[in-house]
N, CA and C atoms as an extended XYZ file, in Angstrom:
276
Properties=species:S:1:pos:R:3:atomname:S:1:resname:S:1:resid:I:1 pbc="F F F"
N         0.811       -1.184        0.000 N   MET     1
C         0.000        0.000        0.000 CA  MET     1
C         0.858        1.253        0.000 C   MET     1
N         2.142        1.108        0.300 N   GLY     2
C         3.038        2.252        0.308 CA  GLY     2
C         3.192        2.911       -1.054 C   GLY     2
N         3.087        2.146       -2.115 N   TRP     3
C         3.197        2.701       -3.460 CA  TRP     3
C         2.084        3.690       -3.753 C   TRP     3
N         0.922        3.513       -3.114 N   PHE     4
C        -0.217        4.385       -3.356 CA  PHE     4
C         0.064        5.808       -2.889 C   PHE     4
N         0.768        5.959       -1.782 N   PHE     5
C         1.053        7.273       -1.225 CA  PHE     5
C         2.364        7.854       -1.721 C   PHE     5
N         3.131        7.109       -2.506 N   ASN     6
C         4.434        7.548       -2.986 CA  ASN     6
C         4.289        8.220       -4.357 C   ASN     6
N         3.549        9.314       -4.419 N   ARG     7
C         3.346       10.040       -5.667 CA  ARG     7
C         4.377       11.149       -5.779 C   ARG     7
N         4.830       11.388       -7.030 N   LYS     8
C         5.794       12.450       -7.267 CA  LYS     8
C         5.085       13.792       -7.345 C   LYS     8
N         5.757       14.841       -6.906 N   LYS     9
C         5.244       16.193       -7.067 CA  LYS     9
C         5.318       16.564       -8.539 C   LYS     9
N         4.453       17.477       -8.965 N   SER    10
C         4.433       17.858      -10.378 CA  SER    10
C         5.763       18.483      -10.795 C   SER    10
N         6.435       19.171       -9.887 N   SER    11
C         7.738       19.754      -10.230 CA  SER    11
C         8.765       18.657      -10.495 C   SER    11
N         8.691       17.552       -9.751 N   GLN    12
C         9.616       16.442       -9.973 CA  GLN    12
C         9.311       15.748      -11.294 C   GLN    12
N         8.029       15.613      -11.634 N   VAL    13
C         7.639       15.010      -12.909 CA  VAL    13
C         8.167       15.861      -14.057 C   VAL    13
N         8.005       17.185      -13.946 N   ALA    14
C         8.510       18.089      -14.992 CA  ALA    14
C        10.028       17.978      -15.113 C   ALA    14
N        10.712       17.880      -13.993 N   LYS    15
C        12.170       17.746      -13.991 CA  LYS    15
C        12.600       16.442      -14.672 C   LYS    15
N        11.889       15.355      -14.371 N   ASP    16
C        12.203       14.062      -14.994 CA  ASP    16
C        11.988       14.115      -16.503 C   ASP    16
N        10.906       14.759      -16.923 N   ARG    17
C        10.638       14.867      -18.362 CA  ARG    17
C        11.695       15.721      -19.054 C   ARG    17
N        12.140       16.783      -18.388 N   LEU    18
C        13.191       17.617      -18.955 CA  LEU    18
C        14.468       16.803      -19.144 C   LEU    18
N        14.802       15.963      -18.185 N   LYS    19
C        15.982       15.105      -18.314 CA  LYS    19
C        15.867       14.205      -19.541 C   LYS    19
N        14.677       13.627      -19.756 N   LEU    20
C        14.472       12.769      -20.918 CA  LEU    20
C        14.650       13.532      -22.224 C   LEU    20
N        14.115       14.739      -22.281 N   VAL    21
C        14.252       15.548      -23.498 CA  VAL    21
C        15.722       15.853      -23.757 C   VAL    21
N        16.463       16.178      -22.717 N   LEU    22
C        17.882       16.472      -22.878 CA  LEU    22
C        18.650       15.241      -23.350 C   LEU    22
N        18.269       14.068      -22.860 N   ILE    23
C        18.916       12.828      -23.306 CA  ILE    23
C        18.645       12.601      -24.787 C   ILE    23
N        17.389       12.779      -25.205 N   TYR    24
C        17.052       12.632      -26.619 CA  TYR    24
C        17.834       13.618      -27.464 C   TYR    24
N        17.928       14.862      -26.990 N   ASP    25
C        18.612       15.908      -27.744 CA  ASP    25
C        20.098       15.608      -27.884 C   ASP    25
N        20.720       15.164      -26.809 N   ARG    26
C        22.156       14.878      -26.845 CA  ARG    26
C        22.484       13.659      -27.689 C   ARG    26
N        21.514       12.755      -27.826 N   SER    27
C        21.770       11.566      -28.635 CA  SER    27
C        21.590       11.845      -30.120 C   SER    27
N        21.205       13.072      -30.461 N   GLY    28
C        21.101       13.450      -31.860 CA  GLY    28
C        19.742       13.202      -32.476 C   GLY    28
N        18.780       12.755      -31.690 N   THR    29
C        17.446       12.551      -32.237 CA  THR    29
C        16.705       13.875      -32.289 C   THR    29
N        15.659       13.931      -33.099 N   THR    30
C        14.865       15.153      -33.160 CA  THR    30
C        14.058       15.276      -31.888 C   THR    30
N        13.692       16.510      -31.543 N   SER    31
C        12.948       16.719      -30.311 CA  SER    31
C        11.575       16.066      -30.415 C   SER    31
N        11.102       15.563      -29.346 N   ASN    32
C         9.832       14.853      -29.281 CA  ASN    32
C         8.745       15.852      -28.898 C   ASN    32
N         7.886       16.207      -29.866 N   ASN    33
C         6.839       17.200      -29.618 CA  ASN    33
C         5.882       16.779      -28.513 C   ASN    33
N         5.566       15.494      -28.429 N   ASP    34
C         4.673       15.028      -27.368 CA  ASP    34
C         5.291       15.266      -25.998 C   ASP    34
N         6.578       14.990      -25.867 N   MET    35
C         7.257       15.185      -24.595 CA  MET    35
C         7.324       16.671      -24.243 C   MET    35
N         7.598       17.511      -25.226 N   ILE    36
C         7.644       18.948      -24.983 CA  ILE    36
C         6.275       19.444      -24.542 C   ILE    36
N         5.218       18.948      -25.177 N   ASN    37
C         3.869       19.358      -24.789 CA  ASN    37
C         3.516       18.906      -23.381 C   ASN    37
N         3.957       17.709      -22.969 N   MET    38
C         3.721       17.244      -21.606 CA  MET    38
C         4.474       18.126      -20.609 C   MET    38
N         5.715       18.463      -20.932 N   MET    39
C         6.497       19.338      -20.060 CA  MET    39
C         5.843       20.705      -19.960 C   MET    39
N         5.390       21.228      -21.085 N   LYS    40
C         4.740       22.538      -21.118 CA  LYS    40
C         3.514       22.539      -20.211 C   LYS    40
N         2.712       21.484      -20.299 N   ARG    41
C         1.508       21.374      -19.467 CA  ARG    41
C         1.882       21.316      -17.983 C   ARG    41
N         2.912       20.536      -17.632 N   ASP    42
C         3.345       20.434      -16.232 CA  ASP    42
C         3.869       21.774      -15.720 C   ASP    42
N         4.665       22.441      -16.527 N   ILE    43
C         5.226       23.736      -16.118 CA  ILE    43
C         4.119       24.762      -15.935 C   ILE    43
N         3.146       24.776      -16.865 N   MET    44
C         2.020       25.702      -16.725 CA  MET    44
C         1.250       25.430      -15.443 C   MET    44
N         1.068       24.157      -15.109 N   GLN    45
C         0.331       23.791      -13.907 CA  GLN    45
C         1.051       24.301      -12.649 C   GLN    45
N         2.363       24.141      -12.594 N   VAL    46
C         3.131       24.583      -11.424 CA  VAL    46
C         3.139       26.105      -11.328 C   VAL    46
N         3.412       26.780      -12.431 N   ILE    47
C         3.486       28.244      -12.436 CA  ILE    47
C         2.134       28.866      -12.111 C   ILE    47
N         1.054       28.231      -12.568 N   SER    48
C        -0.293       28.762      -12.349 CA  SER    48
C        -0.695       28.798      -10.879 C   SER    48
N         0.021       28.100      -10.023 N   LYS    49
C        -0.242       28.168       -8.588 CA  LYS    49
C         0.116       29.549       -8.037 C   LYS    49
N         1.053       30.230       -8.695 N   TYR    50
C         1.588       31.480       -8.179 CA  TYR    50
C         1.224       32.710       -9.005 C   TYR    50
N         1.058       32.529      -10.302 N   VAL    51
C         0.727       33.652      -11.174 CA  VAL    51
C        -0.314       33.209      -12.198 C   VAL    51
N        -1.088       34.171      -12.670 N   GLU    52
C        -2.034       33.894      -13.750 CA  GLU    52
C        -1.292       34.145      -15.059 C   GLU    52
N        -1.274       33.137      -15.930 N   ILE    53
C        -0.529       33.248      -17.178 CA  ILE    53
C        -1.469       33.185      -18.374 C   ILE    53
N        -0.991       33.702      -19.494 N   ASP    54
C        -1.723       33.625      -20.753 CA  ASP    54
C        -1.310       32.337      -21.438 C   ASP    54
N        -2.112       31.288      -21.275 N   GLU    55
C        -1.761       29.965      -21.781 CA  GLU    55
C        -1.682       29.927      -23.305 C   GLU    55
N        -2.446       30.769      -23.975 N   GLN    56
C        -2.436       30.792      -25.442 CA  GLN    56
C        -1.117       31.322      -25.994 C   GLN    56
N        -0.455       32.192      -25.238 N   GLU    57
C         0.796       32.801      -25.684 CA  GLU    57
C         2.040       32.132      -25.106 C   GLU    57
N         1.847       31.123      -24.252 N   PHE    58
C         2.953       30.378      -23.631 CA  PHE    58
C         3.724       29.658      -24.738 C   PHE    58
N         5.018       29.903      -24.806 N   GLU    59
C         5.875       29.245      -25.794 CA  GLU    59
C         7.034       28.561      -25.082 C   GLU    59
N         7.402       27.374      -25.574 N   MET    60
C         8.518       26.649      -24.988 CA  MET    60
C         9.208       25.851      -26.084 C   MET    60
N        10.528       25.834      -26.036 N   ASP    61
C        11.290       25.118      -27.037 CA  ASP    61
C        12.605       24.647      -26.420 C   ASP    61
N        13.170       23.619      -26.994 N   ILE    62
C        14.485       23.137      -26.583 CA  ILE    62
C        15.423       23.353      -27.757 C   ILE    62
N        16.516       24.035      -27.475 N   ARG    63
C        17.466       24.383      -28.529 CA  ARG    63
C        18.840       23.828      -28.208 C   ARG    63
N        19.543       23.464      -29.265 N   SER    64
C        20.936       23.049      -29.115 CA  SER    64
C        21.811       24.267      -29.349 C   SER    64
N        22.769       24.465      -28.466 N   VAL    65
C        23.634       25.638      -28.527 CA  VAL    65
C        25.076       25.173      -28.442 C   VAL    65
N        25.918       25.721      -29.289 N   LYS    66
C        27.335       25.399      -29.240 CA  LYS    66
C        28.030       26.417      -28.342 C   LYS    66
N        28.596       25.910      -27.238 N   GLY    67
C        29.327       26.771      -26.321 CA  GLY    67
C        30.798       26.804      -26.687 C   GLY    67
N        31.513       27.767      -26.111 N   GLU    68
C        32.937       27.903      -26.414 CA  GLU    68
C        33.757       26.762      -25.815 C   GLU    68
N        33.496       26.438      -24.551 N   GLU    69
C        34.291       25.416      -23.870 CA  GLU    69
C        33.553       24.090      -23.717 C   GLU    69
N        32.228       24.143      -23.550 N   GLU    70
C        31.465       22.935      -23.244 CA  GLU    70
C        31.114       22.116      -24.470 C   GLU    70
N        31.243       22.647      -25.663 N   GLY    71
C        30.763       21.945      -26.849 CA  GLY    71
C        29.269       22.173      -26.995 C   GLY    71
N        28.545       21.178      -27.460 N   MET    72
C        27.095       21.299      -27.642 CA  MET    72
C        26.370       21.119      -26.307 C   MET    72
N        25.361       21.935      -26.090 N   SER    73
C        24.509       21.801      -24.917 CA  SER    73
C        23.084       22.136      -25.320 C   SER    73
N        22.155       21.845      -24.441 N   SER    74
C        20.748       22.115      -24.708 CA  SER    74
C        20.253       23.195      -23.771 C   SER    74
N        19.298       23.984      -24.279 N   GLN    75
C        18.669       25.023      -23.476 CA  GLN    75
C        17.162       24.874      -23.575 C   GLN    75
N        16.499       25.011      -22.450 N   LEU    76
C        15.051       25.083      -22.429 CA  LEU    76
C        14.703       26.562      -22.442 C   LEU    76
N        14.027       27.004      -23.495 N   VAL    77
C        13.690       28.413      -23.654 CA  VAL    77
C        12.180       28.542      -23.532 C   VAL    77
N        11.723       29.398      -22.629 N   ALA    78
C        10.286       29.574      -22.423 CA  ALA    78
C         9.934       31.052      -22.403 C   ALA    78
N         8.825       31.368      -23.032 N   ASN    79
C         8.248       32.702      -22.986 CA  ASN    79
C         6.889       32.533      -22.315 C   ASN    79
N         6.776       33.042      -21.089 N   ILE    80
C         5.576       32.828      -20.288 CA  ILE    80
C         4.971       34.186      -19.929 C   ILE    80
N         3.980       34.637      -20.706 N   PRO    81
C         3.348       35.929      -20.403 CA  PRO    81
C         2.547       35.854      -19.108 C   PRO    81
N         2.843       36.736      -18.175 N   ILE    82
C         2.171       36.770      -16.880 CA  ILE    82
C         1.093       37.845      -16.918 C   ILE    82
N        -0.145       37.439      -16.606 N   LYS    83
C        -1.254       38.386      -16.548 CA  LYS    83
C        -1.265       39.120      -15.208 C   LYS    83
N        -1.143       38.359      -14.127 N   LYS    84
C        -1.080       38.968      -12.797 CA  LYS    84
C        -0.518       37.971      -11.796 C   LYS    84
N         0.026       38.500      -10.719 N   ILE    85
C         0.561       37.679       -9.640 CA  ILE    85
C        -0.564       37.411       -8.655 C   ILE    85
N        -0.718       36.156       -8.258 N   LYS    86
C        -1.783       35.788       -7.336 CA  LYS    86
C        -1.423       36.183       -5.917 C   LYS    86
N        -2.428       36.481       -5.132 N   GLN    87
C        -2.252       36.806       -3.719 CA  GLN    87
C        -1.917       35.518       -2.984 C   GLN    87
N        -0.798       35.495       -2.288 N   MET    88
C        -0.378       34.295       -1.569 CA  MET    88
C        -0.758       34.441       -0.095 C   MET    88
N        -1.268       33.344        0.463 N   VAL    89
C        -1.646       33.311        1.881 CA  VAL    89
C        -0.700       32.356        2.580 C   VAL    89
N        -0.085       32.825        3.661 N   LYS    90
C         0.834       31.975        4.421 CA  LYS    90
C         0.063       30.953        5.243 C   LYS    90
N         0.538       29.728        5.225 N   ASN    91
C        -0.020       28.694        6.104 CA  ASN    91
C         0.768       28.702        7.393 C   ASN    91
N         0.068       28.791        8.498 N   ARG    92
C         0.769       28.834        9.788 CA  ARG    92
C         0.591       27.561       10.532 C   ARG    92
């Protein structure tokens, strides 16, 4: 029954998916649109807890960049339009 309560937080799920995308990218395969869309949905869900965002204008992409010393690396680039910051209530 312990497996039932051992659920990952959405931030950890997003982090795991990002790792997979980076592995695919480094292996030379094309980016997986389904995986990017899942990551985008997870990131929107986490960010939406704190700010109201324009989901229609949310953009996210993974790019390969050639660095001077590191060689090829990947970058997660996101454009997240914020409509307003939500009022946060402290839990005591």
